[in-house]
VOVO-398239 format. One record per residue (C-alpha): residue in one letter; z, y, x; residue number from 1. Coordinates in steps of 0.25 Angstrom, whole numbers, plus 2048, in hexadecimal, padded with zeros to 3 digits. Example, Ala and Ser with C-alpha at 12.3 -4.5 7.8 and 13.67 -1.06 7.14 Angstrom:
<nodes>
[node "A",[81F,7EE,831],1]
[node "S",[81D,7FC,837],2]
</nodes>
This chain:
<nodes>
[node "M",[E93,C55,608],1]
[node "G",[E9A,C49,60D],2]
[node "V",[E8F,C40,608],3]
[node "T",[E84,C3A,611],4]
[node "A",[E78,C30,60E],5]
[node "P",[E7A,C22,613],6]
[node "K",[E71,C1D,61E],7]
[node "T",[E6A,C13,615],8]
[node "L",[E65,C13,607],9]
[node "D",[E68,C04,604],10]
[node "A",[E77,C06,602],11]
[node "P",[E79,C0B,5F4],12]
[node "Y",[E88,C0A,5F4],13]
[node "N",[E89,C14,600],14]
[node "Q",[E81,C1F,5F9],15]
[node "P",[E88,C2B,5F3],16]
[node "R",[E88,C2C,5E4],17]
[node "I",[E80,C37,5DD],18]
[node "F",[E8B,C39,5D3],19]
[node "G",[E96,C37,5DE],20]
[node "P",[E9F,C43,5E2],21]
[node "A",[E96,C48,5ED],22]
[node "Y",[E89,C49,5E4],23]
[node "R",[E8E,C4A,5D6],24]
[node "T",[E8C,C59,5D4],25]
[node "A",[E7F,C59,5DA],26]
[node "T",[E7A,C4D,5D2],27]
[node "L",[E7F,C53,5C5],28]
[node "G",[E79,C60,5C7],29]
[node "I",[E6B,C5A,5CB],30]
[node "L",[E6B,C51,5BF],31]
[node "L",[E6F,C5D,5B5],32]
[node "V",[E63,C65,5BA],33]
[node "A",[E5A,C59,5B9],34]
[node "T",[E5F,C57,5AB],35]
[node "L",[E5B,C65,5A8],36]
[node "I",[E4D,C64,5AD],37]
[node "A",[E4C,C57,5A6],38]
[node "F",[E4F,C5D,598],39]
[node "E",[E44,C67,59B],40]
[node "G",[E3A,C5C,59F],41]
[node "M",[E3D,C53,593],42]
[node "S",[E3D,C5E,589],43]
[node "V",[E31,C66,58B],44]
[node "G",[E27,C5B,58A],45]
[node "V",[E2C,C57,57C],46]
[node "V",[E2B,C65,577],47]
[node "M",[E1E,C69,57E],48]
[node "P",[E15,C65,572],49]
[node "K",[E1D,C6F,569],50]
[node "V",[E1D,C7A,573],51]
[node "S",[E0E,C78,575],52]
[node "I",[E0C,C7A,566],53]
[node "D",[E15,C86,564],54]
[node "L",[E10,C8E,56F],55]
[node "K",[E02,C8A,56C],56]
[node "A",[E01,C84,57A],57]
[node "E",[DFB,C76,577],58]
[node "T",[DF0,C77,581],59]
[node "L",[DFA,C7B,58C],60]
[node "Y",[E03,C6F,58A],61]
[node "G",[E01,C69,598],62]
[node "I",[E02,C77,59E],63]
[node "S",[E10,C79,599],64]
[node "F",[E14,C6D,5A1],65]
[node "S",[E0C,C71,5AD],66]
[node "A",[E11,C7F,5AE],67]
[node "F",[E1F,C79,5B0],68]
[node "L",[E1A,C6F,5BA],69]
[node "I",[E11,C79,5C2],70]
[node "A",[E1D,C83,5C3],71]
[node "S",[E26,C78,5C8],72]
[node "L",[E1C,C75,5D2],73]
[node "F",[E1D,C82,5D9],74]
[node "A",[E2C,C82,5D7],75]
[node "N",[E2D,C75,5DE],76]
[node "V",[E27,C7A,5EB],77]
[node "V",[E30,C87,5EB],78]
[node "S",[E3C,C7F,5E8],79]
[node "G",[E39,C75,5F3],80]
[node "L",[E37,C7F,5FD],81]
[node "W",[E43,C87,5F8],82]
[node "S",[E4C,C7B,5F9],83]
[node "D",[E48,C77,607],84]
[node "R",[E4A,C85,60C],85]
[node "R",[E56,C8A,604],86]
[node "G",[E5D,C7E,5FD],87]
[node "Y",[E5B,C79,5EF],88]
[node "T",[E66,C81,5E8],89]
[node "T",[E5F,C8E,5E5],90]
[node "P",[E51,C88,5E1],91]
[node "F",[E59,C7E,5D8],92]
[node "L",[E60,C89,5D0],93]
[node "T",[E54,C92,5D0],94]
[node "G",[E4C,C86,5CA],95]
[node "V",[E56,C84,5BF],96]
[node "V",[E56,C93,5BB],97]
[node "L",[E47,C93,5BA],98]
[node "F",[E47,C86,5B2],99]
[node "V",[E50,C8C,5A7],100]
[node "A",[E49,C99,5A7],101]
[node "G",[E3C,C91,5A4],102]
[node "M",[E43,C89,599],103]
[node "A",[E47,C96,592],104]
[node "L",[E39,C9C,593],105]
[node "A",[E33,C90,58D],106]
[node "G",[E3C,C90,581],107]
[node "A",[E39,C9F,57F],108]
[node "A",[E2A,C9D,580],109]
[node "V",[E21,CA3,575],110]
[node "N",[E14,C9F,57B],111]
[node "K",[E0D,C95,584],112]
[node "E",[E0C,C9E,590],113]
[node "M",[E1B,CA1,58F],114]
[node "F",[E1E,C92,58E],115]
[node "I",[E15,C8F,59A],116]
[node "V",[E1C,C99,5A2],117]
[node "A",[E2A,C94,59E],118]
[node "R",[E25,C86,5A2],119]
[node "A",[E21,C8B,5B0],120]
[node "V",[E2F,C92,5B2],121]
[node "Q",[E35,C84,5AE],122]
[node "G",[E2D,C7E,5B8],123]
[node "L",[E31,C87,5C3],124]
[node "G",[E3F,C84,5C0],125]
[node "A",[E3E,C75,5BF],126]
[node "G",[E35,C74,5CC],127]
[node "T",[E3F,C7C,5D4],128]
[node "T",[E4B,C74,5CF],129]
[node "I",[E45,C66,5D1],130]
[node "V",[E41,C68,5DF],131]
[node "A",[E4F,C6E,5E3],132]
[node "L",[E55,C63,5DC],133]
[node "F",[E4D,C59,5E4],134]
[node "V",[E52,C60,5F1],135]
[node "M",[E60,C60,5EC],136]
[node "I",[E60,C51,5EA],137]
[node "A",[E5A,C4F,5F8],138]
[node "R",[E64,C59,5FF],139]
[node "V",[E71,C55,5F8],140]
[node "Y",[E6F,C46,5F6],141]
[node "P",[E6E,C3B,601],142]
[node "A",[E61,C34,601],143]
[node "G",[E67,C27,5FC],144]
[node "V",[E6B,C2C,5EF],145]
[node "R",[E5F,C35,5EC],146]
[node "P",[E59,C2A,5E3],147]
[node "K",[E65,C2A,5DA],148]
[node "V",[E65,C39,5D9],149]
[node "F",[E56,C38,5D4],150]
[node "A",[E5A,C2D,5CB],151]
[node "G",[E64,C36,5C5],152]
[node "L",[E5A,C41,5C3],153]
[node "S",[E52,C37,5BB],154]
[node "A",[E5E,C33,5B3],155]
[node "A",[E61,C42,5B0],156]
[node "W",[E54,C42,5A8],157]
[node "V",[E59,C37,59F],158]
[node "V",[E62,C3F,596],159]
[node "P",[E57,C4A,594],160]
[node "A",[E4C,C40,593],161]
[node "M",[E54,C38,588],162]
[node "V",[E58,C45,580],163]
[node "G",[E4F,C50,585],164]
[node "P",[E42,C4C,57E],165]
[node "A",[E4A,C49,571],166]
[node "I",[E52,C56,572],167]
[node "A",[E46,C5E,575],168]
[node "G",[E3E,C58,56A],169]
[node "F",[E4A,C5B,560],170]
[node "V",[E4C,C69,565],171]
[node "G",[E3D,C6C,565],172]
[node "D",[E3B,C66,556],173]
[node "R",[E48,C6D,551],174]
[node "F",[E49,C7A,558],175]
[node "G",[E3D,C7D,560],176]
[node "W",[E38,C79,56E],177]
[node "Q",[E3D,C86,574],178]
[node "W",[E4B,C80,573],179]
[node "V",[E48,C74,57B],180]
[node "F",[E46,C7E,587],181]
[node "Y",[E52,C87,583],182]
[node "G",[E5B,C7B,582],183]
[node "I",[E59,C76,590],184]
[node "I",[E5E,C83,596],185]
[node "P",[E6D,C81,593],186]
[node "L",[E6D,C74,59C],187]
[node "V",[E6C,C7D,5A8],188]
[node "V",[E7A,C82,5A8],189]
[node "P",[E81,C75,5AB],190]
[node "A",[E76,C71,5B5],191]
[node "L",[E78,C7D,5BD],192]
[node "V",[E87,C7C,5BC],193]
[node "M",[E87,C6E,5C2],194]
[node "L",[E7D,C72,5CD],195]
[node "I",[E85,C7D,5D3],196]
[node "P",[E8D,C74,5DC],197]
[node "A",[E82,C6A,5DE],198]
[node "L",[E78,C75,5E3],199]
[node "N",[E83,C7A,5ED],200]
[node "R",[E84,C6C,5F3],201]
[node "K",[E81,C6A,602],202]
[node "P",[E74,C62,605],203]
[node "T",[E76,C54,60C],204]
[node "E",[E6B,C57,615],205]
[node "E",[E68,C65,61C],206]
[node "A",[E59,C67,61D],207]
[node "A",[E53,C6E,629],208]
[node "P",[E48,C79,625],209]
[node "S",[E3B,C73,622],210]
[node "T",[E30,C77,62B],211]
[node "G",[E24,C70,625],212]
[node "P",[E18,C76,61D],213]
[node "R",[E1F,C75,610],214]
[node "S",[E2B,C7D,615],215]
[node "R",[E23,C8A,615],216]
[node "P",[E26,C93,609],217]
[node "G",[E19,C9B,609],218]
[node "A",[E10,C8F,60A],219]
[node "M",[E18,C87,600],220]
[node "A",[E18,C92,5F6],221]
[node "V",[E08,C93,5F7],222]
[node "A",[E07,C84,5F6],223]
[node "A",[E10,C84,5EA],224]
[node "T",[E08,C8F,5E3],225]
[node "C",[DFB,C88,5E6],226]
[node "A",[E00,C7B,5E0],227]
[node "A",[E06,C82,5D4],228]
[node "V",[DFB,C8C,5D1],229]
[node "G",[DF0,C81,5D4],230]
[node "A",[DF7,C77,5CA],231]
[node "G",[DF7,C82,5C0],232]
[node "L",[DE8,C85,5C2],233]
[node "L",[DE5,C77,5C2],234]
[node "L",[DEC,C74,5B5],235]
[node "A",[DE7,C81,5AE],236]
[node "G",[DD9,C7D,5B2],237]
[node "I",[DDB,C6F,5AC],238]
[node "Q",[DE1,C74,59F],239]
[node "S",[DD6,C7E,59D],240]
[node "G",[DCA,C75,5A0],241]
[node "E",[DC1,C82,5A1],242]
[node "V",[DB9,C85,5AD],243]
[node "L",[DC0,C91,5B3],244]
[node "P",[DCE,C8B,5B2],245]
[node "L",[DC9,C7E,5B7],246]
[node "L",[DC4,C85,5C4],247]
[node "G",[DD2,C8B,5C5],248]
[node "G",[DD7,C7D,5C4],249]
[node "A",[DCE,C79,5CF],250]
[node "A",[DD4,C84,5D8],251]
[node "G",[DE2,C80,5D3],252]
[node "L",[DDF,C72,5D8],253]
[node "V",[DDC,C77,5E6],254]
[node "A",[DE9,C7F,5E6],255]
[node "L",[DF1,C74,5E1],256]
[node "V",[DEC,C6A,5EC],257]
[node "Y",[DEF,C75,5F7],258]
[node "G",[DFD,C77,5F1],259]
[node "L",[E00,C68,5F1],260]
[node "Y",[DFB,C66,5FF],261]
[node "R",[E05,C70,604],262]
[node "L",[E11,C6D,5FB],263]
[node "L",[E11,C5D,5FC],264]
[node "P",[E14,C55,608],265]
[node "P",[E08,C54,612],266]
[node "G",[DFF,C48,60D],267]
[node "A",[E04,C48,5FF],268]
[node "L",[DF6,C4B,5F9],269]
[node "R",[DF1,C3F,602],270]
[node "F",[DFC,C36,5FD],271]
[node "V",[E02,C34,60B],272]
[node "R",[E0D,C29,60C],273]
[node "G",[E1B,C2D,60A],274]
[node "L",[E20,C3B,605],275]
[node "P",[E12,C41,602],276]
[node "T",[E0F,C36,5F8],277]
[node "T",[E1D,C35,5F3],278]
[node "V",[E1C,C44,5EF],279]
[node "V",[E0F,C42,5E8],280]
[node "M",[E14,C36,5E1],281]
[node "R",[E1D,C3F,5D9],282]
[node "G",[E12,C47,5D4],283]
[node "L",[E0A,C3A,5CF],284]
[node "F",[E16,C35,5C8],285]
[node "S",[E18,C42,5C1],286]
[node "A",[E09,C44,5BE],287]
[node "A",[E08,C36,5B7],288]
[node "F",[E15,C37,5AF],289]
[node "F",[E16,C45,5AA],290]
[node "G",[E07,C46,5A8],291]
[node "V",[E0A,C3C,59C],292]
[node "N",[E18,C40,599],293]
[node "A",[E14,C4F,595],294]
[node "F",[E0B,C4A,58A],295]
[node "I",[E13,C3E,584],296]
[node "P",[E1A,C48,57A],297]
[node "L",[E0C,C4E,577],298]
[node "A",[E06,C41,574],299]
[node "L",[E11,C3B,56C],300]
[node "Q",[E13,C47,563],301]
[node "R",[E04,C4A,561],302]
[node "V",[DFE,C3C,560],303]
[node "K",[E0A,C34,55B],304]
[node "D",[E11,C3F,553],305]
[node "F",[E1E,C3D,55A],306]
[node "D",[E28,C49,558],307]
[node "T",[E2D,C50,564],308]
[node "T",[E3A,C48,565],309]
[node "A",[E33,C3B,565],310]
[node "A",[E28,C3F,56F],311]
[node "G",[E33,C42,578],312]
[node "I",[E39,C34,578],313]
[node "A",[E2D,C2F,581],314]
[node "L",[E31,C39,58C],315]
[node "T",[E3F,C35,58B],316]
[node "T",[E3C,C26,58D],317]
[node "G",[E34,C2A,59A],318]
[node "A",[E40,C31,5A0],319]
[node "L",[E49,C25,59D],320]
[node "G",[E3F,C1C,5A5],321]
[node "W",[E3F,C27,5B0],322]
[node "S",[E4E,C26,5B1],323]
[node "L",[E4E,C17,5B2],324]
[node "G",[E43,C17,5BC],325]
[node "S",[E4B,C21,5C5],326]
[node "Y",[E57,C19,5C4],327]
[node "L",[E50,C0D,5C9],328]
[node "Q",[E4A,C14,5D4],329]
[node "S",[E57,C18,5D9],330]
[node "R",[E5B,C09,5DC],331]
[node "R",[E50,C09,5E7],332]
[node "E",[E4C,BFB,5E6],333]
[node "A",[E3E,BFD,5EA],334]
[node "P",[E37,C05,5F5],335]
[node "A",[E34,C13,5F0],336]
[node "H",[E25,C12,5EF],337]
[node "K",[E26,C05,5E7],338]
[node "R",[E2F,C0D,5DD],339]
[node "I",[E25,C18,5DC],340]
[node "R",[E19,C0E,5DA],341]
[node "L",[E21,C08,5CE],342]
[node "G",[E24,C15,5C8],343]
[node "A",[E16,C1A,5C9],344]
[node "A",[E11,C0C,5C2],345]
[node "C",[E1B,C0E,5B7],346]
[node "V",[E17,C1C,5B4],347]
[node "M",[E08,C17,5B3],348]
[node "A",[E0C,C0C,5AA],349]
[node "G",[E15,C16,5A1],350]
[node "V",[E09,C20,5A0],351]
[node "L",[DFF,C16,59C],352]
[node "L",[E09,C10,592],353]
[node "T",[E0A,C1E,58B],354]
[node "I",[DFB,C1D,587],355]
[node "P",[DFD,C14,57B],356]
[node "S",[E07,C1E,575],357]
[node "V",[DFC,C27,570],358]
[node "L",[DF3,C1C,56B],359]
[node "P",[DF0,C1A,55C],360]
[node "G",[DF9,C0F,556],361]
[node "V",[E03,C0F,562],362]
[node "S",[E11,C15,560],363]
[node "G",[E13,C22,569],364]
[node "W",[E21,C1B,56D],365]
[node "V",[E19,C13,577],366]
[node "A",[E1B,C1F,580],367]
[node "V",[E2A,C1C,581],368]
[node "P",[E2A,C0F,589],369]
[node "A",[E1D,C14,590],370]
[node "W",[E25,C21,595],371]
[node "I",[E31,C18,599],372]
[node "V",[E28,C11,5A3],373]
[node "A",[E22,C1E,5A8],374]
[node "G",[E30,C24,5AA],375]
[node "F",[E35,C18,5B1],376]
[node "G",[E2A,C19,5BB],377]
[node "M",[E2D,C28,5BD],378]
[node "G",[E3B,C25,5BF],379]
[node "I",[E38,C1B,5CA],380]
[node "G",[E2D,C22,5D0],381]
[node "M",[E30,C31,5D0],382]
[node "T",[E3F,C2F,5D4],383]
[node "T",[E3A,C26,5E0],384]
[node "V",[E30,C30,5E4],385]
[node "S",[E3A,C3C,5E4],386]
[node "V",[E44,C33,5ED],387]
[node "T",[E3A,C2E,5F6],388]
[node "A",[E34,C3C,5F9],389]
[node "L",[E42,C42,5FC],390]
[node "K",[E44,C36,605],391]
[node "Q",[E37,C39,60C],392]
[node "S",[E3A,C48,60E],393]
[node "P",[E40,C4F,61A],394]
[node "V",[E4D,C56,615],395]
[node "N",[E46,C64,618],396]
[node "E",[E3A,C60,610],397]
[node "Q",[E42,C5B,603],398]
[node "G",[E3F,C68,5FC],399]
[node "A",[E30,C68,5FF],400]
[node "N",[E2F,C59,5FC],401]
[node "S",[E37,C5B,5EF],402]
[node "A",[E2E,C66,5EB],403]
[node "A",[E22,C5E,5EE],404]
[node "L",[E27,C53,5E5],405]
[node "S",[E29,C5D,5DA],406]
[node "V",[E1B,C63,5DC],407]
[node "T",[E14,C56,5DB],408]
[node "D",[E1D,C53,5CF],409]
[node "M",[E1A,C60,5C8],410]
[node "L",[E0C,C60,5CB],411]
[node "G",[E09,C52,5C7],412]
[node "S",[E0F,C55,5B9],413]
[node "A",[E08,C63,5B8],414]
[node "L",[DFA,C5E,5BB],415]
[node "T",[DFB,C51,5B2],416]
[node "I",[E01,C58,5A6],417]
[node "G",[DF7,C64,5A8],418]
[node "I",[DEC,C5A,5A8],419]
[node "G",[DF2,C53,59D],420]
[node "G",[DF3,C60,595],421]
[node "A",[DE4,C63,598],422]
[node "L",[DE0,C55,593],423]
[node "V",[DE7,C57,586],424]
[node "N",[DE0,C64,584],425]
[node "M",[DD3,C5F,587],426]
[node "I",[DD4,C52,57F],427]
[node "G",[DDB,C59,573],428]
[node "H",[DE8,C5B,56C],429]
[node "A",[DE5,C52,55F],430]
[node "P",[DEE,C46,55F],431]
[node "G",[DE3,C3C,563],432]
[node "E",[DDF,C45,56E],433]
[node "I",[DED,C47,573],434]
[node "A",[DEE,C38,573],435]
[node "T",[DE1,C37,57B],436]
[node "G",[DE6,C41,585],437]
[node "F",[DF3,C3A,587],438]
[node "I",[DEB,C2D,58A],439]
[node "V",[DE3,C34,595],440]
[node "I",[DEF,C3B,59B],441]
[node "S",[DF6,C2E,59C],442]
[node "A",[DEB,C27,5A2],443]
[node "L",[DE9,C32,5AD],444]
[node "M",[DF8,C32,5B0],445]
[node "A",[DF8,C22,5B1],446]
[node "V",[DEE,C24,5BC],447]
[node "I",[DF7,C2D,5C4],448]
[node "A",[E02,C24,5C2],449]
[node "L",[DF9,C19,5C8],450]
[node "A",[DF6,C21,5D4],451]
[node "A",[E05,C23,5D6],452]
[node "T",[E07,C14,5D5],453]
[node "L",[DFC,C12,5E0],454]
[node "L",[E01,C1D,5E9],455]
[node "A",[E10,C19,5E9],456]
[node "P",[E10,C11,5F5],457]
[node "R",[E0C,C1D,5FD],458]
[node "T",[E1A,C23,5FB],459]
[node "A",[E20,C1A,605],460]
[node "R",[E20,C1F,613],461]
</nodes>
C-alpha cells in the first residue's frame, strides 16, 4: 500500500491522514455504513411507542430492543471468527444484506411476533457488520491513526442524530412508523458502491492464523449459542415474572455465564488488568447509557406529553455530546484509563441528571442538557475503550477481541433494557407509574456507571 505506521505515536505531523489519498476511499466507505446504522439506531427508539401501541405490544417494549441486541450478540462471535479466518469482506457484505432485510421485514410487520423476528434479523446484520468494521479498521489503518478513525465513526452519528429523530418523528406522525424502516433501505446503495474498492484493499498487517481457544469454530459456536439463548431465557424470565419462566431464566443465567467465560478474554469475569477489563468496560458503558436511553422517549411522551418529534430531540443531544467527547479523546492528552474513568463519571452524572425531567413541576426539557453530559461521557469512554482494546490485541486475535467488545456491548444493552422493560411492566403504564419506573431505572444505571468509574484504572496493563 505504500503507507506504514510511524515508530512513535507522539509525532502527529508524521501520521498519514484518514482522508488522504491512501485511506480516503476506505474512510468514506466506513463512515457511510456507520451513518446507515446510525439512522436505524436513532430512528427506532423514537417510533417504538407508536409501534408498541399499533401492534398491541406494549408489554414487549423492552423485548423488541433486546431481540435486536441478543441476535447481534450471536452474530458478533460468528463475524469475529469469520473475519480472523477469512478476512472481513464477506462478513461485512453479508451483515449489510441481513440488516436491510430486517428493515424491510419490520416495515411489513402486522403483529408483534413478526416485528420481533424483524428486529432479530436486523440484529444479525448489525452484529455481523460492526465486528467486521472493527477488524477492517485494525487491519487497514496504522495504530497511530485509529483514534482518528473512531472519532470519525462518532462524527458519522452527528447528522443522523441531528435529523434522524426529528425525521423519524415527522414520518411516523404523518405517514406511519412503517416508513421509518422502509426509508432507510435506499441508503444501502451508495454505501455499497463506496465500499467495493475499500473492501478489496490489502491489509497493512498480515495475521498468522490464531491457535488460541477462541479460534475453534465448534467451541465458539456452542459458546455463542449458550450466551444468546441464555440471555434470551434470562430476559424472558425477567419479563414474565411467573414461576416457570423464572426457572428458565435461572438456567439461562448459567448458560450465559458459561458462554461469556468462553467468548471473552481469559480473566474478563474477574476484571483482570489490561485487555480483560477493557473488554468488560464496554459492556458497563453500554448498560448504563442505553438502559436509560431506550426509555427517554417513552417517559417524555407519556409523562410530559411530548410529541414524537420533541421526544427525539433529547436523543439527538446525546449523540452531539458523544461526537464531541470522541473528538476530544482523539487528542490523546491523558492516559487511556483516566479518559475511561472521566467518561464513566460523565455517564453517571448525565443519568442522574435525567431524573428531574419526569418529576412534577419540572420541564421535560431538563433531559436535553443531561443527555449531552451522558453522551459526552460515552464519546470519551467508549471510543477510548475500542482503541485501547485493539492496541492490546495481537493481530491474529483482533476479530475475536472485536467480537468480545461487541458481545459485552450488546449484552449490556440487552440486559438493562430488558430489565427496564420488566420494571415498567411491573410498576405500571400510567403516566405517574412510568415516571416512577424511569426513576428506578435511572438509579440502577447510575450504580453501573459508578462501578465503571471505580474499575477504569484496571484497564491499564
